[in-house]
N, C-alpha and C positions, 0 to 999 in steps of 0.2 A: 504493500500500500504506500503510495507516495506521501511524503510529509505534507503538513498543512501549508497552504499558500501564505498563511499569516506570518510564518517565520522567514519568508523569502524577501530579500532586498531587491527591488525592481530597478532596472536601469533603462532610461529613455535614450534611444539612439537617434543620432541626427538623420534627417531625411536623406542626406546624400549617401549614407551607408546602407539605407534600406534596400532590400531586394537582392537579387543574385547577380546584379551587374547587367542584366538584359534590359537596359533602359532605352525605350524607343523615343522618349520625349527629349529632343535635343535642346529644348528651351531651358532645361535645367543645367546645361553645361556652362560653367562659368568661364567668362572670357579671360579671367586672371589665372586660369590653371597653368598656362604655358609660362606665364611670368613667375609663378610660384616655383615651378620646377627648376627654372633656370636660375632662380635666386635663392636656392636652398641654403647656400653658404653665406647669405647676407646677414642672417640673424646671428650675431656673435654675442659673446658674454657682455652683459650690460646693455643690450638692446632688446627691443620687444617689437613683434609684428602684430598688428591688429587689423581686422577688417571692419569697415564701418558701412552701415546701410545709409545711403544718402537719398533723400526724398526731395523731389522738386526739379530735378535735372530734366530738361526737355531736348537738348541739342548738344552738339560738340562744344559750343561756346560755354555751356554750363559746366561740362566736365573739365574744360581747360581752366575755368574760373576756380573750381574746387581744387584742382591740382596746384594752381598757383598759390591759393590760400594755405594749403598744407605745406608746400615747400618753403613758404615764408616763415614758418614757425621755427624758431631756433631750437635745434636738436633733432629735427626730422631729417633722416638720412635719405630715404626714398619715399616717393608717393606716386601711386598709379591709380587712375580712376576708370572704371568700366561703366560706360553710359547705359548700355542695354541691361546690365545686371543691377544698376543703381548701387554700386558698391565701390569703395575705395580701399586700397591695400597700402598700409603705411608701416614703415620701419623707422623707429626712433630711439634716441638715447634715453634710457630710463632715468638717468641722473638729471636730465634737463626737462623732460616732457612727461606728462601723465596722460592717461586715456581721456580725461576730461578736457585737457588742452586741445586735443585733436577734435573732439566734439565741438568745442566752443569755436574753433577756427572755421569749421564748416558752417556753423550756424551764423557766425559773423559775416560770412559771404552770402547769406540770404537763403540758405537751404536748411532742411531738417536733417539731423544726424542721430544715429543710434549705433553705439559700439556693439558689435556682435560678439557674444561670449566665445572664448576659445574652446573648441570642442575637446581639446586634449590638454591636460595639465599634468606633467610628469607621468604621462601614460595612462592616467585615470580619466575615464569619460565623465564629463560634467553633467550633472542632473539639471534639467530645466523643470519648470512646473508642468504638471499634468492637469487636464480638465476632465472631471468625471461627472457623469449624469446619474443621479440616484433616484430611484422610485421611493416615495415616502408615503406610506399608508397610514390612515387614521386621522388625518387632518380634517377638521370640520369647519373651521372659520378662520378669519384673519388673525385671531389671537394665537391659534396653533402655528400659523405661518411665522408670526413674529417670534414665537418661542423657539421653533426649530432653527430659524435664521440666526437667532442670538447664540444658540448652542454651537452651531457650526462655525460661526465667525470667531468664537472664543477658543476653538481648537488650535493648538500650536501647529504651525506649518500651513494653515489655511490662509490663502491670500484673499479670496473672494468667495462669497456664498450668496446665492439667490434661490429663493423657494417660491414656487407658484402653486396656489391653491387649486386653480382650475385644472391643471394638468397633473397634480400630485407628484411633481418632479422637483428636484433640487439640483442646481448646477454648482459644482464646487471646484475652484482652482486651488491646487495644493502642491506643496513641495514633497515629492516622494521620499526624499532623504530624511524628512522629519516625521511624516505621518503617512500611513498606508490607507488604501481604500477600505480595508477591513476595519481599521480604526474609526474611519468615518461612519461606516455602517453600524459599528458597535455604539458610537455616540448617539446616533439616531435612535437605535433600539433602547439604549439606556434612558433616553428621554421618554420612552413609552410608546414610540411609534414603530411602524414596520419599515425596515430599510433594506434596500438591495441595490447593487450596482447594475445600471442599465447598459452603459457603454463608457469607454474612456478614450482619451486621445493617444493612449499607448499604441505603438506600432508593432510590438513584439508579443502579442497575445492573440490566440485564436480559440474560439469555443465551437466545438463540434458535437453534433448529434450522432450517436453510434447505432447503426442497425446491424443485426446479426449476432449480438451478444445476448445469450440466453441463460447462462449460469456462471458460477464462480470460476470454473476452468477457463471459459471464454475470456473473462475479465483478466485473469492472470496471463493468458496468452497475449492479449492486447497490451498489457503493461510491459511484458517482456519485449514486444516489438518496439514500443516507444523508447524503452531504455537503450536500445541498440541504435537508435537514430542519432546522427550527428547534429549538433546545434540545439538540441533540446535542453533547456536549462532546468525545467521543472514541469510537472504535470499533475493534474488531479482528476480522478475518474469517479464520477458519482454513479454507483451501480444501480440505484433506484431509478433516477431520471434518465440514465444512459447518456449522460452529458460529460464530455471530455474537454477539459481546459488545459491548454498547453502554453507555456512560456518558452520562447525560443530566441535564438540569436539571428536576427535578420541578415547579418553579414555572412553567416554560414549556410543558412537554409531559408527557403521561402515557404509561405503557407501552402502553396500548391504542391511543392515537392514533399512537404510533410504528409499531406493527404495521400499523394501518390505512393509514397514510401510505405505508409501503413496498409493501404489497400493492396499494394503489390506483395508485401511480405506475408499477408494473410491469405494470398491466392484468391482474393475476391470475397473471402468470408465476411469481412467487415466492410460495410458501406458507410462512408462519412459524409455528413452534410453540414455546411457552415451555418451556424445559428445567426440569424439576422436579429440584431438587438431591437430594431423597431418592431419586428413581428412578435418578439417575446414580450415587449412592452404592451402591445395591442392585446395580446392574449391575457396579460395580467389585468388590464382594464375590464375585459369581458368577464374574467373570473370574479372580479370584485362586484360587478353588477349582478352576476348570477348568485353569488353568495348573499348579497343584500336581498335579493328576491326570495331566496330560501328562508332567510330569517323573517322576512315580512310575512310569508305564507304561514310559517310555523306559528308566529305570534297571532296572526289572524285566526287560525284554526283554534287556538286555545282561548282567545279573547271573546270570540262570538258566543260560546256557551255561557261565559260569565255575564255578558250583556243580556242574553236571553233570560238567564236566571233572574236578573234584576228587573227587566222591563216586560217581558212577554209572559213568563211562567205564572206570575200572580193572577193572570186572567184565565188560566187553565186550571180548574179545580183539582183534577187528579194529580197533575205534575206538582202543583203548588203544595198539596198535602204531603207528597213524598219529600219535598224539600224542607218542610216544617218538621219532619220526623227527627226527634232528638236522638243523637248518637253520641253518648258521653256528655261532656259539658256544652257541646254546641249542636246546632241544627245541621242536618245533612247539607243544606244549601250553603251554609257557611264553610263547612269542610271542603266542599267542591270548589267554591270560589277561592279559598285560601290555597288549595293544592294547585289549581290551574294557574293562578296569578303568580305563585311562587316560582313556577317554571319560567313564566314569561319574565319575571323581574330579575331572577338571578342566573338563569341559564341563557335565555335569548338576549336579555338586556345587560349581560355582564360587560359587554363592550363599552357601555356608557360609564360603568363604574371604573373600568380600567383606564379609559381615556380621561375621565375626570381626575382620577388619582395622579396620572402622569402630569396633567396640567398643573395641579396644585403643587406637585413635587417640584416642578420647574418654576414655581412662583408666578404662574399665570392662571387665567380662567377662560373658559370657552363655553360653547353651547352644551357640551356633554355635562358640564357642572350643573347647568340649569336643569337638564333632563334628569340627572341623577337626584338632584335636590327635590324636584317636583314629584317624581315617581316614588322616591323613598318616603317623602312626607305622607302621601296618601296611603302607601302600603303599610308603613309602620303605625300610622294612626289607626288604620283598620284593624291591625293585629292587636294593638293596645285596647281598642274598643271592645273586641271580643273577649279578651282576658279580663277586662274590667267588668263586663257583663256577667262573665262566669263567676266572678268573685262576689259582686255586689247585687246581682240580679237586675241592674239597670242597664238595659240594652240600648246603646247608641247606634245610629246608622253607620254602616261601613261603606267604604269607597274603593273596594278592590277593582271594580271595573274601570275606575278612573286611571289607575296605574297601568292596567293592561291595555286599555284603548290608547292611552298616551304613547306607550312604547310602540304600539302597532302603527299609529299614524306617523310617528317620527321615522320608523323604518320605511314606511311607504314613501315619505318625502325623500329619504336618503336614496332609495332605489330609483325614483324618478329623477333625482339629481344626477345619479350615475349615468342614466340614459341620456340626459340632456348634455352632460359633460362629454359623453362619447360623441354626440352630434357636433359639439364645438370643435372637436379634433378631427373631423372628417377630412379636412384639407390635407393634413399630414398623412392620414391613412391612404388617401387617393394618390399622393405623391409616392408613398412607399410601394403601392401596387403597380406604379409605372415601371419599377425596376424589374427586369426579367429574372427568372430563377436560374436559367441555364444559358450557355452560349456554345456555338460551334467553333472550336479552335482548329485552325489549319495547321497541320503538323508538317515540319520541314525535316529533311535529312541533313547530314553534315555539309552537303554542298549547297544548302539553301533552297533546294527544290521542294515544292509541295508534294507530299506523298500520301496525304489522306487527311481526314478530319475526325475529331472526337468531341463528344459533348462533355463540358465541364460546368461546375457550379459557377455562376456569374460572379460570386464573391471571391473567386480564386483567379480572376483575370489579372494579368500583369501588364505594365507598360511595355510596348514593343510587340505584344501578341498580334497576330493577324487572325481576324475573325470573319466568318462567313455569315452574312445576314440574308435570310431567305425572304421572299415577298410575303407580306402579311405578318411578319414577326417584329419584335422590338429590337432596337439597336442596343446591344448589351452594355456598351461603355462609350465614353467620349473618344473620338478618334478622327482619322483622316481616311477618305476613300482612296484606295490604291488600285481598285479595279471595278469596272461596272458603272452603270448609271441608273438612277431611279428617282422617283418623287417620294419625299419623306414628309409625313404629317408631324409637325412640331407644335401643334396647337396646345397639347397638354403641358408643354413647358413654357412656350413664349406667348400663348394666347392668340397667335396668328393662325387664322383658319385655313388660309390658302396653302396647299402642299408646296414644298420647296424642292427644286431640282438639285440633285446631288450627283456630281460627276467626279472624276479623278481630281484629287487635291482639295475637294470640298470637305469642310469640317462637319461632323455629325455629333449629335448630342445623345447620350445614353437615355433610354426610356422612350424615345420617339419611335414612330412606327414606319417601317419600310413598306411602301404601298405596292410597288410593281416589280421591278427587276431585282436580281440578286446583286449584292454588294460584297466586296472584300474591304474591310477596314483595318487600318493599323491603329492599335490602341495607344493613345497619348496620355490619358488621365484615368485613374481608377480610384475607388474608395472616396475619401473625403475631398479629393481634388476635383471630382466630376461636377458638372453643372447641376445635375439633379440633387446630389448630396448637399451642395452649397445652398440650393433653394430650400431644402428641408431644414438645414441648419439655420438659415435666416428666419424661416417661419417659426422654428422652435425658439430661437433667441428672442424673437418678438413676443411670443406667447409667455416666455419666462420673465420678460421685463415688466416693470411697473410704471404706469403713467403717474405723473406728479399728483394727479387728483386722487390716486390710491392712498396717498399719505393721510388724507382726511379719514378714510375708512379705517386705516390702521390705528389712528389715534382713537377713534370712537370705539373700536374693538377692544383696545387696551383698558378702557374704563367702563365698558358696557355692562359686563357681567356683575362686577361689584356694585354698580349703580342699581341694577335690577334687583339684586339680592337685598340691598338696602331698602328699595321701594317696596319689595315684598314684605319685609319685616315691618315697615311703617304701616303698610296696609293692614297687616294682621293686628298690630297694636291699636291702630285707629278704630277698626271695627269692633275689636274685643272691648276696648275702653268705652266705646259708644254704647255697646250692649250692656256693659256692667252698670253704666250710669242711666240706663233707660232712655237713651236718645232715639231709639227706634222701637216700633211695636213688636210684641212677641210673635205676631202673625207672620213676620218675615222669616222666622226660623223654620228649618225643614222639620218634617215629622220626626218626633223623638230626638230632635237635635237640640243643641245648646249654643250659647254665644261663642264658645271656643271653636266648635266645628264650623259655625257660620263664618267666622273670621278666617279660619284656616283654609276654607275653600277659595275665598277671594285671594288669599296669599299664594296658594298653589297656582291658581290661574295666572297671576302676574309672572311667576317664575317661568312657567312653561310657554306662555304666549310670546314672550320677548325672544327675538331671533336676531343674533348678530351675523348669522350666515348670509342673510340677504345683503347686508352692507358689504361683507367681504367678497361676495361674488359679483357685485354690480359692475365693477371695472374689468377684472380679468376675463370674465366670460365674454364680454363685448369685444375686448381686444383680441381674444382668441378667434372669435368668429370673423372679425374684420380682417385679420391677417390671413385667414384661410380664404376668405372671399377675394381678397386682393391677389393672392397667389393664383387663384383660378382665373383671374382676369389679367395676369401678366404683370401685376404690381406687387413687388415684394417690399414689405414694411419691416424695418429693423427693430421697432420697439414701440411701446405705448407712449413714450415721451415724444417720439416723432409724430405719432398720430395726433397727440394733443397740440403740438405746435403747428402742424399742417392745417388744422381747421381754423387757425387765426392768421393765416398768411396775408400780408399786405402787398408785398412785391414779389414778382417772379422774375429773376434775372436769367436771360437766355444767352448762352454762348452762341455765336453765329455759325461758325464752321462745324458741320457735322451734327448740329442740333437743330437750328432753324433750316439749315441747308442740308442737302443730301450727303455731303461729305465726299462727293465724287467730282473733284475739280477736273475741268477739261479746258484745253486751249481752244479759244474761239476766234482769235485774231492774231495775226503775225504781220508786222510791218518792219521792213529794213530801211533805214534812212541813209545808208551809204551804198557804195557800189558792190558790197559783199553779196555773193550768191545766197539765195534763200536757204538752200540745203546746207551750205557751209555754215551759215548763221545758226541754224537749228542744231547742227552737229556740235558747234562750239558751245552753245548754251547747255545742251544735254550733257556734254562732258563735264561741265562745271557743276551741274545740278545732280549728277549721278551719285555723288557722295552725300547728298542732303537727305534728311529724313522728313522734311516738310512735305505735306500733301501737294502743294503747288509745284514743288520741284519734281516730284514723281510724275505729276501730270505732264510736265514739260518733256521729261525723258520719254514717256510713253508716246506723246504726240510726235516727237522726233523719230522714234523707231518706226511708227506707222508711215511717216512721211518718206522714209528711206526704204519702205517695203521689207523691213526685217521681220522675221517670225517672232511669235510670242515665246516666252520662256518654255522650254521643253518640259514634258511631263516627267522625264527622268530626273531633271534637276529639281522640279517642284516636290517630287515625292521624297527628296532628300531632306525635307522639312525646312528648307531655307525659305525664309519669308521675304528676302530681299530680291529685287529684280536681277536677272542675270545681266552682268555688264559685259557686253560683247566687245570684240576687238575693234569694231568700227569707231569707238570713241577715242578721243585724244587722251594721252597720259596727263594726269593732274598732280600737282604738288602744292604743298603749303595751303591746304584747304582750311578755311575757317568759316564757321557759321556765326553770323552776327545777329543776335536776337533783336527782333523788331525792325531790322533793316534789310537783311538779305544774306548773301554769301560772297566770299572772294577767294580766288585761288590763282595759281600760275599755270599756264599752258605754254609749253615751249619757252619758259622763262618770261612770258609776257602776262601782265596782270589783267584778270577779267573780273568784273563786278556785275552781279545780278541781284537786283533788289528794287527798293522804292526810291522816291526822291531824296529822302533823308540820307541814304547811303551815297547817292551821287553828289549831293551838296557837301557832305563831310569829306568826300574824296576829291573835291575840287573839279568835278565834272560839270561842265555847262550843259543845261538842258535847253535846246533851241525852242523857239516859239511853236513851230509846227509839231514838234514832239510833245510839248506840253498840251497843246490843243487836242492831240490824239489821245493822250492819257486822260484828260478831263472828259472827253467823249466816252471813253470806256467806263470811267468811274460813274458817270451820270446814268449809265445803263446797267448799274449794279455789277460791273466787272472790275477785276483787279488788274491794274496796269503794272507790268514788270519791266523795268528798264535794264538794258544791257550795255555795259561799257567795256571797250577792249582797247588796250594800249592808250588809255587816257581819253578816248573819244566815245561818245554815245553812238552806238551802231544800230540799235533797234529796240522795239517794244513788243511784248507779248501780252495779249488780253486773255485772262483766265476767268472762267465763270464757274460758280458752284450753284447749280439750280436749287431753288427753294423746295422744301417738301410741300406736297400738294395741300396738306391739311394745315400748314403754318398760319395762313391768314385767318382762317375761320376759328382756329384754336385761340389765337390772340384776341379776336373779337369776343369769343366765349368767356375768356378770363375777365375781360373788361366788364361784361354783363354780370359776372359773379362778384364784382367789387374788388378784383385783384388788378394791380397796376403792373403791366409787363414792361421790362427793360431789356435792351440788347447791349451786350458788351462784346467787343471784338478788337483784335490787334490791327485790323485793316484801317485804311485811311478814311477820313471823314466823308468824302463824297460817296465812296462805295457803301459805307455804313449807312448813310442817310438814304441812299437809293434802295438798299435792301429793307431798311426799316419802313420806308414809305410803302413798299410792296406788301408787307405783312401787317401794317397798321400800328406799328410801335412808334410812340412819340418821344420816349426817353431813350437816348442812345449814348453810350460811352465808347468812343473809338480810339484807335491808336494806343490801346492798353496792352502793356507787356503781360506775359503769362502770370508773373508773380503779382502784378497789379490788380488782377481780377478779385483777389481776396480783399484788397483795399476798397474796391468799388462796393463789395458786399457790406463791408463795415461802415462805409459812408451812409448807406441807407438804414443801418441799424442804430445810428446815433440817437434818433428820436424815439427809440423803443419799438420800432416797427419789426414785424416778423418777416424775414426775408428768405425766400427760397432761391436756390441756384440750380439750374438745369444744364448739365454738361455731359460730355462723353469721353474725354481724353485725360491723359496723365497731367497735362498742363492745367486742367480744370480742378484737380484734386485739392489744392490749397483753398480755392474758393468754395468748393463743396463742403470742406471741413469747417470753414469759417462761417458758413451760412447757418441759419436756424434750421432749415430743412434742405438738405442736399439731395438732388435727384440725378442719378446716373442713368442716362437714357440709352436704349439699344444694347442693354447689358453692359455697355461701357468697357473700360479697361479694368484690370484687377485692382489697380490703385484707386481709380475713380470709385469703384464699387466699395472698396474699403472705407473711403472717406464719406460716402453718401449715406443718407438715412433711408432713402427709397431707391429701389432698383427697378427700373422700368424695362422689362424684358424685351418688349417690342421697340423697334426704332420708329415709334409713332408718337407724335406730340399730343395726341388725344388722351394718352395715359396720364399726362400732367393734370388734366381736368379730372380724370377718374380718381387720381390720388387725392386731390383736394376735396372732391365731392364725397368720397368714401370716408375721409377723415371727419368731415362735418357731420355726416349722417351717423357715424360711430359715436361721436361725442354727444350728439343729440340723444342717442339711445342710452348712453351712460348716464346722462343727467336724468333721463326718464327712469332709469333703474334706481337711482338714488332717491328720486321722488317716491317711487313705489316702496322702497325699503324704509325710508324715514317716515313716510305717511303711515305705513303699516304699524310701525312701533309707536308713533305718536298717538295714533287713534286707538290701537288695540290695547295698549297697556292701561290707559284710563278706564276703558270698558271692562277689562279683566279685573281691575281694582274695585269695581263697583261704584265708580263716580256717578254713573247715570241710573243706578238702581233705585235710589230714593225717588227720583222724579219720573223716570220712564219705566221702571221695573225691569231693565235690561240686566241680565246676569249670565255670564259665560261659565258653564260647568268646566272643570279642569280638562276633561277629555275633549271637549269642543275647542278649548284654547289650544290644546296640543295639535288638533287637526289644522287649525289656522296657522300655527307656527310651522308645521310641516309643509304647508302649501306656499308659504311666503317665499322661501328660497327657490322653490320650483318656479314660481311666477317670474322671478327676476331672471333666472336662466332661460326660461322660455321667451321672455322679452328680448334677451340678447340673441336668441336663435332666429328671431324675425329678420336679423341682418342677413341671414342666408338668402333672403329673397331679394337682396340688393341687385339692381341692374345698372349697368354703366349708363351715365346720362347721355341722352341723345342731343347732339349739337343743335338739331332743329328746334328742340324744346328750349334749350338755353337761349338761343338767339331769337326765339319766338317767330320762327319761320313756319308758315303754313304751306304744307305740301298738298298741291291740288291732286 
């Protein structure tokens, strides 16, 4: 038997070491690798090498600026910056420089910097933090959430802890060198709740379901096989659940080779299936609902006879006579009620006592405390009344049915609440169902030829695998098409209903459906790196987050139960004192009752009718439904705080290129103002722009290639995963290339200087712009085109006009925002005339032009000065500082990874209409949240006085405790059902917003 995992020290490995070396994603190859290999001898005694993550670099000029800033630091020996990797490699003298000095130098240059921890220190791998998701059972209200969060945050080694009532999940970021996941689970259980690990960010663990193990001998055989496998650090086999948990070294063995090794060594006797954490979590939710239903039915079966004995049987003489038959000191009816209710109270209802005890032990109170108090008061009073009657002969009425019916109704409410919560998480379930269970792996021989195919578990796919996707099946993982063509339905991920053509070199998304032809795809991303997994993570993160308005509910929950208990005690004392002093007539008392019983019934009703659950569920359930609805419509929301801010947006700032425009720049005009041949002019400009990363530069190169009738980049080159255009031999050799942000580029061709850019570049370089050239450029700019001037050997030789067409929906979306009371703004690095022309076409009145990439964030802050809520819509790396600075950042068209990281909303489609959808959904969600709070507050404000008997003297209204329990059970259900109405949300129609009547 393998030792307990609790005694094992876990090690988190860097991503670069994961896998077996068969990495097909060349994006992960660092440009600094060659530098590091050649410079291994640089790091001498007294020196240190660090790598720094640099954010905000957009071009070669930025990387040059960072390199210059680093080399200017006294003590820095070498500095090299990789633009595409956003990293800097620095070697410095430890006696003169510290890590913080390197970071400060980069930040002083206007960029963001983060020193990357060295993965190896004296040969020992450095532990980072892990993020674990834990299932927490037994939480009933916001007070429980606050209690669990407080306990988790107080654990040593825990960096962050967030608990969500609606999902019954907790997300904990912790240091595995200080605390283990088992310690976290134990802390949850010690607090009186049920805890278990759902999933972790660990990359060296796999959980497998084992088929073919029938007895102890099979288990021993399986353990022997695992012990002989290389790379296995530790394993645990649960013989009852047939679940195998393996910790392994990813540098030695992969998860797929583990599975293949076990199945192969057993000659196919054992079949292993990777356990999907989401599926396990869904099954657990279903089990909880089923268990609650069983408890409710059991309680109902036992409570109905008690209710019939009290209400119906007195009207049936024969049955009533049997119940009046005395058996010992008590009547038969009393014995039956006591026996039945005792089972309900202490067997079925023990969960309330356990939950109340753990809450009190942790110094908090919750709904379970109220239920335990109310049911115990009615039960023990009834028992005492029977004993008192047996001793004195004075028989007071009993209220066993109150306790039984109260527990029954509370369990019914809990069951309905479980069903409603299940509905709120439908979005995640649908996303999980998109992931295929299996995939067809194309098998290669040693020569790289395909020799067959085999079916594998989709969770065992590795980067670099080549998969076959048949018509009508799901794409197993993110990848690139290497053979075949077909149309793929991506609506389940992007919300775009029209199928997309996929050919060689096209990217495909895991979970989408191949409609027609067969495809061969090379896998580029698996696991947590896939688009589908990132969407699930975003939705989960949003559902785990708390909107600021939730703080109000948390505060109320912290004082709610003590306040209710105090009100209950005051109610009892008030009615009892009033009765003792004769303040109300004796006719108000129940038959055979007294003032004590009369006051006690009001007191119990106050305890059981008050419900903190409704307040605790008002916000998280609405946020859960909204994030799910948003995901179904291609709008991913990162959190409740983003939802709350988005519904109060005053300004929406749009980046021009790629956001308002299609991002597909094309050359529309070329004019040479000297005797240079048009073809030679284009070849000259294309040679200069070939090293540029700017979209306009790429458009010029492409236009020149077409002009000279050269072929497109070959499929062979493209499948090599290179994203840069192929630079053919027809271009001139270029030296001393420099990108000049906000101006253009300069370089040397055959030793002669060539400048390509705007007026500012020409003026700064002393190039005269003739009147006819200026007039031509103005004409281009007034028609919403960008004029690019070209100077060669000190003379202006020509101009190119580049246009980026507007998106077809841009103008109507801008008009729609204005109708919604939101003011649109456009920001661009382009010149004023072009910016004004574009703004005029779409109807934007407020324009900020000639803005440097780093200046977009300053534009955002300028609108925030008066307290306005500002949204920024962008799609590129250069938009990320502005997205982060804005109150609500929206990355459109899925954007770049950096833009998505900085944004609060991710709009999966490249469609501006989703900006309106995001704002409209946020407004409707918070309208629903406010309505939920009205329901929850109004219920307690109205119900508690009625239960306390405030209206009994004037109107004769009195709520028996069991009726009060039924009202309490329904209150939280009503709030959840109110949130579920958001599932009926439909995207706003622009015709409705603009009040357009369609004939």
